[in-house]
N, C-alpha and C positions, 0 to 999 in steps of 0.2 A: 781018140785024143790026139791032136796034132803035136808037132815038135814043140811049139811055143807053150802049149798047155802042159806038156810033159815037163818042160823046164820049170814052169811055175809050180807044178806039183812037187818036184824035187826040192824047190826052195821052201815050200810049205813044210815038207817032211823034215828038212834040216832045221828049220826054225822051231818046230814043235819039240824036236829032240833037245835043242839048246834050252828051251823053256823048262822042260822036264828036269834037265840037269841042274838048272838054277833053282828050281823048286826044292830039289833035294838038299842043295847047299843051304837054302834059307831055313828049311825045316831043322837041319842040324844046328844051325846058328841059333834058332829060336829055343831049342832045348838048352843050349849053353846059357843064353840070356835069362831064361826062366830059372835055371839053377842059381845063377848069380844073384838074381833078384830075391830068391828065396833065402839065400845065404845072408844077404844084406839085411833082410827083415829079421831073420832069426838071431843075428849077431849085432843088431842095431845098437843096443845099449852097451854091449861089451866093447864095440869099436869106438863108441863115443866116450871121450875123456870127461867125466863129470867131476868138477871141482868147483865148489861154491864158496871157498874160504875167503878169497880175496876178489876185489873187483876185476882185476886182470884175469883171474881164473874163470870168473863167470863169463867174460867175453870169449875166452878160449873155448869154453864149453859150448857156447852158442855157435861159434864158428865150426866146431866139430860136428854139432848136430846138423847144421846146414849142409856140410859136406856130405854127410851120410844121406840126407834127403835128396841132394843133387844126384848122387850116384844111383839111388833108387829110381828117381824120376827118369834119368837117362836110360836105364835098362828098360823101364816100362814103355818109354817112347819108342825105343828100338823094337820092342816086342810088338807094339801096335802097328808100327810101320811094316814089319815083316809079315804080320797077319794080313794086312791090306794087300800087300804085294802078292801073297799066295792066292788070295781071292781073285785078283786080276788075272794071274797066270792060269787059274782053273778055267776061266772063260777063254783065254787065249790058246789053250791047248786044243780047243775045238775049232777055233777060227782066229789064227794069230794076227791077221790084218784084213783090211777091207779095201785098200787102195794102194796104188803105186804111182810115183812120178819119177821120170828120168829127167835130170837137170844137168847143166854144165855152165861154167862161167870161164872167164879169161884164165883163171889160175887152176881150175879143177876140171879134169876130163869128165866124161859122162858118168853120172852116179845114179844108182837105183835107190830110191827112197820108198820104203814100205811104211804104211800108216795103219795103226791099230788103236785099240782102246787103252793100251799102255805101252811102255817102252820095254824092249828086250835087247840085251847085249850078248855078243859072243864071248869066247874065252879071252879074246884080245881087247875086250871092252869097246868093240866097234858095234855101232847100232845095227841090229837085225830088223828092228821095228821101232818107229818113232811114235810117241804118244800123239794122239790127234790134237792135243792142245799145244804141242811144240810149235815154235815160230815157223819152221820150215813147212809144217803141214798146211799152213794158211795158203800156200801156193796152190795146193790142190783144190781148196774150196773156192778161192777168189780168182785164181789165174786161169788163163787159157794157154793153148800151145803158143809158144813164142816167148817174148820177154815178159818177166814177172818180177815184182819187187816185194820183199817181205821185211818185217821189222825183226831185229835181233837186239840183244842187250848192248851190242857194240854199234848199233845204228842200222840203217837200211842196206840191204843187199839186193843186187839185181842178178837174176839168173835167166838162162834160156831153157824153157820147158820143152822137152822133146817128146814126152809121152805122158798121158794121163790114163790110168787103167783102173777099173773097178772090178772087185772080185766078190763072188758069193762062195764062201767056204763053209762046209758043214761037216762036223765030226772029222776034221782034218783032211777032207777031200774037196778038191776044187769042183764045184758044181757048175759055175759059169764065170766068164770074165768078158769084159768088152772095153775097148778103148774109146775115149770120149774127148771132146774139146770143151764140154760144158762144165760148169761148177757142179759139185755134188749136191743133190737135193736134200733138204732138211729131213724129209721122210725116211730116206735110206739111212742117213746119218743117225737118226734117232733109233732106227731099227737095230743097227749094229751096236750102238752104245747102250741100248736098254731104255726102259721107260723113264728113268730118272733124267735122261739127257735134255729133255725139253727145257727145263728150268735153267740148266747150266748153259745151254746154247743161247737163251735169251740174254 
């Protein structure tokens, strides 16, 4: 393994540890959300002020019921989102990303962008991995070395692409990598994203 491959393996190891740490945090959070949802369900009618004596009271009761339903739905949405994130992280623990681009522009010095099946942040909320659907990732698929433009919510951005690299990572170990000037092939993209990707890509 040469120096560059060693550096990339160190980056893989660091990213996987960060993902495992975030997984633990989400798991703890899900326990809390599940308990909150259980409490809301079990105390639903105790927390709802039921008073049907006057029209105003009926209205107040309806508002109270809707508030409890809202709290419950919010907890359930948080739980579902957390479970989906855990499922993505389970895959990313084995292969955290499949591509890297190095870019720069007039305002920003060289930045390494790693692309995977989902996003992962470090403790400072800096991106370790960008989701393959993120706007910046399109530079990898569409662009070549040199100037490239991509869409963002704020409008078009132009960057200088300095490097495009593909990885094959299995069980947290770098099996191969190579630098390219070509767009990533659909076949490889579908392989790393899984069998469901073909419909999404279309």
